[in-house]
Structure formats: C-alpha cells, structure tokens
C-alpha positions as CSV (number, residue, x, y, z in Angstrom):
1,M,7.6,18.2,-9.3
2,S,10.0,16.9,-6.7
3,A,11.3,13.8,-8.4
4,C,14.5,12.0,-9.2
5,N,16.2,13.5,-12.2
6,S,15.5,12.0,-15.6
7,S,18.8,10.1,-15.9
8,A,18.0,8.2,-12.7
9,N,14.5,7.4,-13.8
10,K,15.6,6.1,-17.2
11,D,18.6,4.2,-15.9
12,T,17.6,0.6,-16.1
13,K,20.9,-0.9,-14.8
14,N,21.6,-1.7,-11.2
15,V,23.8,0.9,-9.6
16,D,26.3,-1.6,-8.2
17,N,26.3,-5.0,-9.8
18,T,29.3,-6.1,-7.8
19,K,27.2,-6.5,-4.6
20,T,25.6,-9.8,-5.2
21,E,24.0,-9.7,-1.8
22,E,21.6,-7.1,-3.1
23,K,19.7,-10.0,-4.7
24,G,20.7,-12.5,-2.1
25,V,17.1,-13.3,-1.0
26,D,16.3,-16.4,0.9
27,V,14.4,-19.0,-1.1
28,I,11.1,-20.0,0.6
29,P,10.7,-23.8,0.4
30,S,8.2,-24.8,-2.2
31,T,6.4,-27.1,0.3
32,L,5.0,-24.0,2.0
33,E,1.9,-22.8,0.1
34,N,2.0,-19.0,0.4
35,F,-1.1,-17.1,-0.4
36,D,-3.0,-13.8,-0.3
37,V,-6.7,-14.5,0.0
38,T,-10.0,-12.8,0.8
39,Y,-12.4,-14.6,3.1
40,Y,-16.0,-13.9,3.9
41,G,-18.1,-15.0,6.9
42,L,-20.9,-13.9,9.2
43,Y,-20.3,-11.8,12.3
44,K,-23.5,-11.4,14.4
45,G,-25.6,-11.8,11.4
46,Q,-23.6,-9.4,9.2
47,R,-21.2,-10.1,6.4
48,T,-17.6,-9.8,7.5
49,Q,-14.6,-9.7,5.3
50,M,-11.0,-10.7,6.0
51,N,-7.9,-10.2,3.8
52,L,-5.2,-12.7,4.9
53,R,-1.7,-13.4,3.6
54,R,0.6,-16.2,4.4
55,Y,4.3,-16.3,3.9
56,G,6.1,-19.3,5.4
57,S,4.4,-19.8,8.8
58,A,3.7,-16.1,9.2
59,L,0.1,-14.8,8.8
60,S,-1.0,-11.2,8.6
61,G,-3.8,-9.1,7.2
62,N,-6.8,-7.0,8.1
63,W,-10.4,-7.7,9.0
64,W,-13.6,-5.7,9.1
65,V,-15.4,-6.8,12.2
66,G,-18.9,-5.7,11.5
67,D,-19.6,-2.9,9.0
68,T,-17.1,-0.3,9.9
69,T,-14.5,-1.5,12.5
70,E,-11.2,-2.6,10.9
71,V,-8.5,-4.5,12.9
72,M,-5.0,-5.5,11.9
73,L,-4.1,-9.2,12.2
74,N,-0.7,-10.7,12.9
75,G,0.2,-14.3,13.9
76,S,1.3,-17.6,12.6
77,L,0.6,-21.2,12.0
78,K,1.4,-23.6,14.9
79,G,4.3,-25.8,13.9
80,E,3.6,-28.0,10.9
81,T,-0.2,-28.0,11.5
82,N,-3.0,-26.1,9.9
83,D,-3.9,-24.5,13.3
84,F,-3.3,-20.7,13.6
85,S,-3.4,-17.9,16.1
86,L,-3.9,-14.2,15.2
87,E,-3.7,-11.2,17.4
88,A,-6.1,-8.4,16.4
89,T,-5.1,-4.8,17.1
90,N,-6.9,-1.5,16.3
91,K,-5.3,1.4,14.4
92,K,-3.8,2.7,17.7
93,G,-1.9,-0.6,18.1
94,T,-4.0,-1.8,21.1
95,Q,-4.9,-5.5,21.1
96,V,-8.7,-5.9,21.0
97,G,-9.0,-9.7,20.6
98,Q,-7.7,-12.9,19.3
99,L,-8.7,-15.1,16.3
100,V,-7.8,-18.8,16.7
101,G,-8.7,-21.8,14.6
102,K,-7.6,-23.9,11.7
103,F,-7.7,-24.3,7.9
104,D,-9.7,-27.3,6.8
105,A,-9.1,-29.5,3.7
106,N,-11.5,-27.4,1.6
107,G,-9.8,-24.1,2.3
108,M,-12.5,-23.0,4.8
109,L,-11.2,-21.2,7.9
110,R,-12.9,-22.3,11.1
111,S,-12.2,-19.9,13.9
112,M,-13.1,-18.5,17.3
113,W,-13.1,-14.8,17.9
114,K,-12.1,-14.1,21.5
115,T,-12.3,-10.8,23.4
116,D,-12.4,-9.9,27.1
117,K,-16.2,-10.0,27.0
118,D,-17.1,-13.0,24.9
119,S,-16.2,-15.8,22.4
120,L,-17.8,-16.2,19.0
121,A,-17.4,-19.0,16.4
122,I,-17.0,-17.7,12.9
123,D,-16.5,-19.8,9.7
124,F,-14.8,-18.0,6.8
125,L,-15.1,-19.1,3.1
126,P,-12.4,-18.0,0.6
127,L,-13.5,-15.7,-2.2
128,A,-13.9,-17.7,-5.4
129,R,-10.8,-17.4,-7.6
130,N,-12.8,-17.1,-10.8
131,V,-14.4,-13.7,-9.9
132,Q,-16.0,-12.3,-12.9
133,V,-14.2,-9.6,-14.9
134,M,-15.5,-6.2,-14.2
135,R,-15.5,-3.2,-16.6
136,V,-14.6,-0.6,-14.1
137,R,-14.2,3.1,-14.9
138,T,-13.2,6.2,-13.0
139,E,-15.1,9.4,-12.4
140,D,-13.2,12.5,-11.2
141,L,-14.4,14.5,-8.2
142,K,-13.2,18.0,-7.3
143,L,-13.5,19.9,-4.0
144,N,-12.6,23.5,-3.2
145,K,-12.2,25.1,0.2
146,N,-11.3,28.7,0.9
147,S,-10.5,30.4,4.2
148,Q,-13.0,33.1,5.3
149,N,-10.5,35.8,4.4
150,G,-9.9,34.3,1.0
151,K,-6.1,34.2,1.5
152,R,-5.8,30.4,1.8
153,Q,-7.2,27.8,-0.6
154,I,-7.2,24.0,-1.0
155,T,-8.3,22.2,-4.1
156,I,-8.5,18.4,-4.0
157,S,-9.2,16.3,-7.1
158,Y,-9.5,12.5,-7.0
159,P,-11.2,9.7,-8.8
160,Q,-14.0,7.4,-7.8
161,L,-14.2,3.9,-9.1
162,L,-17.5,2.8,-10.8
163,G,-18.6,-0.6,-12.1
164,I,-17.6,-2.8,-9.2
165,S,-20.1,-5.7,-9.1
166,D,-20.3,-5.9,-5.3
167,P,-21.8,-2.6,-4.0
168,E,-20.3,-3.1,-0.5
169,T,-16.8,-3.5,-2.0
170,Q,-17.3,-0.5,-4.3
171,K,-18.4,1.6,-1.3
172,R,-15.3,0.5,0.7
173,V,-12.9,1.1,-2.2
174,N,-14.2,4.6,-2.8
175,Y,-14.1,5.3,0.9
176,F,-10.4,4.4,0.9
177,I,-9.8,6.8,-2.0
178,D,-11.9,9.5,-0.5
179,Q,-10.1,9.3,2.9
180,Y,-6.7,9.1,1.2
181,F,-7.1,12.3,-0.8
182,N,-9.2,14.4,1.6
183,A,-7.4,16.5,4.1
184,D,-9.0,15.7,7.5
185,T,-7.6,18.8,9.1
186,W,-8.0,21.2,6.2
187,A,-10.4,23.4,8.3
188,D,-7.5,24.1,10.7
189,S,-5.1,24.6,7.8
190,L,-7.4,27.1,6.2
191,E,-8.4,29.2,9.2
192,K,-5.4,28.9,11.5
193,G,-2.5,28.8,9.0
194,K,0.1,31.5,9.5
195,N,1.0,32.0,5.8
196,E,-1.0,32.6,2.7
197,F,-1.0,29.6,0.4
198,K,-2.6,27.7,-2.3
199,E,-2.5,23.9,-2.2
200,E,-3.6,21.6,-5.1
201,V,-3.9,17.9,-4.5
202,R,-4.5,15.8,-7.6
203,P,-3.9,12.2,-8.8
204,N,-1.0,11.6,-11.2
205,D,-0.2,8.4,-13.1
206,T,-3.5,6.5,-12.3
207,Y,-3.3,2.9,-13.4
208,V,-6.2,0.5,-13.5
209,S,-5.5,-3.2,-14.1
210,K,-7.9,-6.1,-14.1
211,E,-7.5,-6.5,-10.4
212,Y,-6.4,-3.2,-8.8
213,I,-6.3,0.6,-9.1
214,S,-3.0,2.4,-8.3
215,L,-3.0,6.1,-7.7
216,C,-0.2,8.6,-7.2
217,K,-1.3,11.5,-5.1
218,H,0.6,14.7,-5.9
219,H,0.7,17.8,-3.6
220,H,1.6,21.2,-5.0
221,I,1.9,23.9,-2.4
222,D,2.4,27.6,-3.3
223,K,3.2,29.7,-0.3
224,N,3.6,33.4,0.2
225,D,2.4,34.4,-3.2
226,G,4.8,32.2,-5.1
227,N,7.9,32.8,-3.0
228,A,8.0,29.2,-1.8
229,I,6.9,26.1,-3.7
230,F,6.9,22.5,-2.4
231,D,5.9,19.4,-4.3
232,D,5.6,15.8,-3.0
233,S,3.9,12.6,-4.0
234,H,2.5,9.5,-2.3
235,G,0.9,6.4,-3.6
236,I,-2.0,4.0,-2.8
237,T,-2.9,0.7,-4.6
238,I,-6.2,-1.0,-4.0
239,N,-7.5,-4.4,-5.2
240,Y,-11.0,-3.4,-6.2
241,K,-12.3,-6.9,-6.4
242,R,-11.4,-7.6,-2.8
243,G,-11.5,-4.2,-1.1
244,K,-7.9,-4.6,-0.1
245,I,-5.2,-1.9,0.3
246,Y,-1.9,-3.4,-0.8
247,E,1.2,-3.2,1.5
248,L,4.7,-3.3,0.2
249,R,5.1,-6.9,1.4
250,D,2.2,-7.9,-0.9
251,L,4.2,-6.7,-3.8
252,F,7.5,-8.1,-2.7
253,K,8.7,-11.1,-0.7
254,P,8.8,-10.2,3.0
255,N,12.4,-11.5,3.2
256,A,13.4,-9.4,0.2
257,I,12.7,-5.9,1.7
258,D,16.3,-5.5,2.9
259,A,17.7,-6.3,-0.5
260,L,15.1,-4.0,-2.1
261,N,16.2,-1.2,0.1
262,K,19.8,-1.5,-1.1
263,V,18.6,-1.0,-4.7
264,I,16.3,2.0,-3.7
265,L,19.0,3.8,-1.6
266,A,21.6,3.3,-4.3
267,R,19.2,4.9,-6.9
268,I,18.5,7.8,-4.5
269,N,22.1,8.5,-3.8
270,K,23.1,8.4,-7.4
271,S,20.3,10.8,-8.4
272,C,21.6,13.2,-5.8
273,G,25.2,13.1,-6.9
274,G,26.3,10.3,-4.6
275,A,26.8,12.7,-1.8
276,L,24.0,11.8,0.7
277,P,25.3,10.8,4.1
278,S,24.3,7.3,5.4
279,E,22.1,8.8,8.2
280,V,20.0,10.5,5.5
281,L,19.8,7.5,3.3
282,D,18.7,5.3,6.3
283,K,15.6,7.4,6.7
284,C,14.6,6.5,3.2
285,K,14.4,2.8,3.9
286,V,11.0,1.2,3.3
287,K,9.2,-1.3,5.5
288,G,7.0,-4.2,4.4
289,E,3.9,-2.9,6.2
290,E,3.9,0.4,4.4
291,K,0.9,1.4,2.3
292,N,1.5,4.9,1.0
293,S,5.1,4.9,-0.2
294,F,4.6,3.3,-3.6
295,S,2.4,3.2,-6.7
296,I,2.3,0.9,-9.7
297,L,2.3,1.5,-13.4
298,R,2.1,-1.2,-16.1
299,N,5.7,-2.2,-16.0
300,S,7.2,-0.3,-13.1
301,V,7.0,0.6,-9.4
302,T,7.4,4.1,-8.1
303,F,8.7,4.6,-4.5
304,H,7.6,7.9,-3.1
305,L,10.1,9.1,-0.5
306,T,10.1,12.9,-0.7
307,E,9.2,13.6,3.0
308,R,12.0,11.4,4.2
309,L,14.7,13.6,2.7
310,P,15.9,16.9,4.1
311,N,14.7,20.0,2.4
312,D,18.0,20.7,0.6
313,S,18.0,17.2,-0.9
314,R,14.4,17.0,-2.0
315,R,14.7,18.6,-5.4
316,G,15.8,15.9,-7.8
317,C,15.3,13.0,-5.3
318,G,11.6,12.9,-4.5
319,Y,10.8,9.5,-5.9
320,V,12.5,6.5,-7.5
321,R,10.9,4.6,-10.4
322,I,12.2,1.1,-11.1
323,D,11.2,-1.3,-14.0
324,C,9.5,-4.5,-12.8
325,K,12.0,-6.6,-14.8
326,E,14.7,-5.3,-12.5
327,L,12.7,-6.5,-9.4
328,I,12.1,-10.0,-10.5
329,D,14.1,-11.6,-7.7
330,F,12.1,-9.6,-5.1
331,I,8.5,-10.1,-6.4
332,N,6.0,-11.9,-4.2
333,P,4.5,-14.7,-6.4
334,S,1.2,-14.3,-4.6
335,G,1.0,-10.5,-5.2
336,P,-0.1,-8.1,-7.9
337,L,3.3,-8.1,-9.7
338,A,3.3,-11.8,-10.2
339,E,2.4,-11.4,-13.9
340,H,6.0,-10.1,-14.4
341,L,7.6,-13.3,-13.2
342,P,8.9,-15.8,-15.8
343,Q,6.2,-18.3,-16.7
344,K,6.8,-21.8,-15.6
345,K,7.1,-24.3,-18.4
C-alpha cells in the first residue's frame, strides 16, 4: 500500500517543536456561539434539510432543495445582528439563488429563498440535540465488471449502513457511500482502456462511532499482468444521523488549517527522507472545504495525499496518520473530534 513508512506513522512527536507558530492559532472570542447544526423545513410541501455551520460571523454548509438537488451555501451574519445572507451555488459553482433571513430567539431560522424566478418563505427548525441512539450496522456489497474481451476487470466492494431510524437519511447516507465507491466512468475504463489491468476498490479502516461512519477507500491497480502496481487511498466521513458529509473545516478550526498544514507537510517530508522540494510539498497542502482527503479512526486522523505527490515520491509517502492528542490545538469544538478536547471543569 502506498503509505508513509512505519516510523513516520508511529512517531507521535512534532517534527519541529521550535516553530511555535505551527500552533499559533487565533483564539475565537467566546462570545461568538459557533455551531454545526442540521435544520429541517418544508419546500413546496416536501421536507427539506440543511446542514449549516457557523464560525465567527462566517456561515457555510449545504442544502437539499427538494428531494435530489443539493446546493452549497456560503455567507455571513450581518454585523452584530442575527440577520444572515447566504449565496447558493450548484456543484458547478454557478449561483442559483440566495437565502436571506434571521435566527430567532428559539433557534428557528426564518428565511426567504430568492431566485431569478420567484421568492419563497421557508422556516427551518433545528434537529433536536437528543436524537435517539441508533444501533447501526454495516453490510458489505460487491460489484464485478469485466470488459468484453475479458482483459480488464474492476471489482468494487463497499459497505451499506443499516439501522438508521430515519429512512430518508439512511437512503441519503448509502447514496453517498455508493457514489463514492462506484466508478462512474468504469464502462469507458473497461472497454476503451489501452492496457490490460485489474483494479480492486475496497474499504479499509472503517470506523463507526455513535454519530458518524468514516471510510478509507483503497485502490489497488495491477497493470500489464503485474508489471506495474499502483496503490492509493482516499477517505470520506459521514454523520449518519444528519446525512452530512464532513469537510476538513468541520474537524478543525477554519483558522487552524494553515498551522495544520505545517504539521502535515513536515511529516510527509520526514517520511520521504527530508528531500522533497517546496513546490512538491506545497501541492500536498489541504483546504478547509475538502471532503475526500481524510478519514477518522478512534484516536487518530489519516490524511490521504497520494495523488498530490509525483510518482517517484509516492511509495512511502501516500498518507499521514496523526494522533488526535497532537491535534488538540486545531480541533473544532463544534465538530466530530470535540470528544478529544480536555473536559471543562
């Protein structure tokens, strides 16, 4: 597997403790109530769900307008008020509308959805915090596809999550997993590929907590009858109670990403003998809005960066695994890693 060498994975010390700026993260004033909340409302008679995060005055998240259409939300609060404005963009980055409104004293979000064609009032209620504990379980699925000449083969294995109390949320979570593991273009790969190959896609290091499932997707490609082998991995983490795919900024404070990158790049460089040029390391930097570059285990976070490295550097440097206790200064107190923060007395 293309991964950091064992000494890098087991090294629990910061690479360079002399650089205090690596943990020089701005402190967010305690008067600002940051959150990561799921809201429900009605859109043209259908249930609609929004996942919204706040950090300082910045707001961001995603919203399912209707049953299938998902839009990304980005905006902010207006000054010191509870009024907000959010721009909604589709997956292509095109703005499709605007959501404006305010948070009332009871936590309800009263808004107006505005597009070029119409305006629609929508009230959102936050998901209750005391959501019942669910006994979820996984069930593995396996798909095989062969080319017509039998020289190319793709095998994909992935889990489905069962036991989620809300059938709509369960459907959405399993749709996320299905889309993440399935190769949308595998027909072209099988029938139009130039080389003979066998590709196996499977989950590694699956972790299911009381709130989320985190999956590491591992690709193993054997080309030209074993003459060339390539491995890489990716990650996805989904809150199965809320149907929310976590972004890196959900795990870590948005203003800590730069400091986090310094730690990650130092680990990568050390595992590759300290010889990687700065332009190579810069390509390995993570961004707060990323969804597929990390996965979570009980006490650690794995950053999957194989494809950002040149081919001659990939062996031994494909991922970086860091203990949560080393990331304390970076952890978002509203996110899934908050349980690792010291408990307030």
